[in-house]
C-alpha positions as CSV (number, residue, x, y, z in Angstrom):
1,M,119.7,-177.8,108.1
2,I,116.2,-179.7,108.4
3,L,115.9,-182.1,111.3
4,R,113.1,-184.9,111.2
5,N,112.8,-186.7,114.5
6,R,110.6,-190.0,114.9
7,T,111.7,-190.7,118.4
8,H,110.4,-189.0,122.1
9,L,113.1,-186.5,122.2
10,D,112.5,-182.9,122.0
11,T,112.9,-182.0,118.2
12,D,113.2,-178.1,119.0
13,R,115.9,-178.9,121.7
14,L,117.9,-181.0,119.6
15,L,117.8,-178.8,116.7
16,A,119.1,-175.9,118.7
17,M,121.7,-178.4,120.2
18,C,123.0,-179.6,116.8
19,R,123.1,-175.9,115.3
20,E,124.9,-174.4,117.9
21,A,127.7,-177.5,117.5
22,V,128.7,-176.4,114.7
23,P,128.8,-172.2,114.0
24,G,130.2,-171.1,111.2
25,W,130.5,-174.3,109.2
26,P,128.0,-175.4,105.9
27,T,124.8,-176.9,107.0
28,D,123.1,-176.0,103.7
29,G,121.2,-178.8,101.8
30,L,121.8,-181.2,104.9
31,C,118.7,-183.3,106.1
32,V,119.1,-184.9,109.5
33,W,116.6,-187.8,110.3
34,V,116.5,-189.0,114.1
35,R,114.9,-192.5,114.8
36,Y,114.9,-195.6,116.8
37,S,116.9,-198.4,116.0
38,R,116.0,-202.1,115.3
39,G,118.2,-203.2,118.2
40,A,121.6,-201.8,118.0
41,D,122.4,-199.5,121.0
42,F,123.1,-196.7,118.5
43,S,124.1,-196.2,114.9
44,G,124.6,-193.2,112.1
45,V,125.5,-193.0,108.5
46,C,126.1,-190.3,106.5
47,Y,124.7,-190.1,102.7
48,Y,127.1,-187.6,100.8
49,Q,125.2,-187.1,97.7
50,T,121.9,-186.4,99.1
51,G,123.5,-184.4,102.2
52,R,121.7,-187.1,104.6
53,I,122.2,-187.7,107.8
54,F,120.5,-190.8,110.0
55,I,120.8,-191.0,113.5
56,N,119.4,-194.3,115.1
57,L,119.0,-194.5,118.8
58,G,118.1,-197.6,121.0
59,R,115.0,-197.5,123.2
60,H,116.6,-199.7,125.7
61,L,119.4,-197.4,126.6
62,R,119.8,-196.2,130.2
63,Y,121.6,-193.3,131.1
64,P,124.1,-192.2,131.9
65,Y,126.0,-194.0,128.9
66,A,129.5,-195.0,128.5
67,L,129.8,-194.6,124.5
68,R,133.1,-196.6,123.3
69,T,135.1,-194.0,121.1
70,H,137.9,-193.8,119.1
71,L,139.8,-191.1,120.5
72,A,142.8,-192.5,121.6
73,K,146.0,-192.2,119.4
74,A,146.9,-195.2,117.0
75,Q,149.9,-197.1,118.3
76,T,151.8,-199.2,116.1
77,G,153.8,-202.4,116.0
78,N,154.8,-205.9,114.5
79,N,153.4,-204.6,111.3
80,C,149.7,-203.6,112.7
81,W,148.5,-200.6,114.4
82,W,145.5,-200.3,117.4
83,R,143.7,-197.7,119.3
84,E,142.9,-197.8,123.0
85,M,139.0,-197.9,123.4
86,Y,137.7,-194.6,125.3
87,T,134.7,-194.3,126.5
88,L,132.7,-190.8,126.7
89,E,130.0,-190.5,129.4
90,I,126.7,-189.3,127.7
91,A,124.0,-188.0,130.1
92,D,120.8,-188.4,128.1
93,A,119.7,-189.3,124.6
94,H,119.8,-185.9,123.4
95,Q,123.6,-185.8,123.9
96,L,123.8,-189.1,122.2
97,A,122.1,-188.0,118.9
98,L,124.4,-185.0,119.2
99,F,127.5,-187.0,119.2
100,I,125.9,-189.4,116.5
101,F,125.2,-186.2,114.7
102,L,128.7,-184.4,115.1
103,H,130.5,-187.4,113.9
104,E,128.4,-187.8,110.7
105,F,128.7,-184.1,110.0
106,Y,132.3,-184.7,110.2
107,H,132.4,-187.2,107.6
108,W,130.4,-184.8,105.6
109,L,132.9,-182.2,106.4
110,V,135.9,-184.5,105.3
111,R,134.1,-185.0,101.9
112,R,133.1,-181.7,101.2
113,A,136.7,-180.4,101.5
114,R,137.5,-183.3,99.1
115,R,139.6,-185.2,101.6
116,N,140.5,-189.2,101.6
117,P,137.4,-190.1,103.3
118,R,139.0,-193.4,104.7
119,Q,139.9,-194.2,108.3
120,K,138.8,-191.1,109.8
121,E,136.6,-192.6,112.7
122,G,139.1,-191.2,115.2
123,M,139.1,-187.5,113.9
124,C,135.2,-188.0,113.5
125,D,134.6,-189.1,117.2
126,R,137.5,-186.5,118.8
127,F,135.1,-183.6,116.6
128,A,132.0,-184.8,118.5
129,A,133.8,-185.3,121.5
130,R,135.1,-181.8,121.9
131,V,131.6,-180.4,121.8
132,L,130.5,-182.9,124.6
133,V,133.3,-182.2,126.9
134,D,133.3,-178.5,126.5
135,C,129.6,-177.6,126.4
136,W,127.9,-180.5,127.9
137,G,130.5,-181.4,130.8
138,G,131.3,-185.1,129.2
139,V,134.1,-186.9,131.0
140,V,136.6,-188.8,128.9
141,R,138.3,-192.1,130.4
142,D,140.4,-195.1,129.7
143,G,139.5,-199.1,129.8
144,G,140.6,-198.7,133.3
145,G,138.1,-195.9,134.2
146,R,140.9,-193.4,134.4
147,L,140.1,-190.0,133.7
148,I,141.9,-189.0,130.6
149,A,143.4,-185.4,130.1
150,R,142.6,-183.2,127.3
151,E,145.9,-183.7,125.6
152,G,145.4,-187.3,125.3
153,W,142.6,-187.1,122.9
154,D,142.6,-183.7,121.4
155,F,146.0,-183.8,119.3
156,Q,144.8,-182.9,115.9
157,D,143.5,-179.5,114.1
158,L,140.5,-181.1,113.1
159,D,138.9,-177.5,111.8
160,A,142.2,-176.9,109.8
161,F,142.0,-180.6,108.0
162,V,138.3,-179.8,106.7
163,A,138.7,-176.0,106.4
164,A,138.4,-176.2,102.5
165,A,134.4,-177.3,103.1
166,K,133.6,-173.6,104.4
167,L,134.8,-172.3,100.9
168,R,132.8,-175.0,98.7
169,R,129.2,-174.8,97.5
170,A,127.3,-177.6,98.3
171,A,127.5,-180.3,95.8
172,G,124.3,-181.3,93.8
């Protein structure tokens, strides 16, 4: 994995955080670009064919930052579905960049494992949130500010879902 950083963040620290967060997962051929956004709080995108992940961070953000996520279980009724928005407390810009990297990295793993990439935002958020909660002390809250127990948002075997990604060689 190659990381190119055009922000004030410490490149070595960010690269170490990203590498330590995905042990055992393939990162061959992956290039991660970290840069400032043009106004949005943040964004990220994964280009499967070229193995590039772009992380865009807003310069204006203040930390700790309450990141709205798709961690909650989906609910259905009256021919529609919805999901409550949970927040994940992010301590600094390095952690926000790590969350975005992990979210986009899971999209890349889904594609590499030849799984259907549609409607995976919740899974990608859970994959990223696990690391921030386990390694960086992140806290998950519901819309009313109440703490959410781990069982309330970490309910899928995300590693098994993309296990085939470990077996495949990078396309290209």
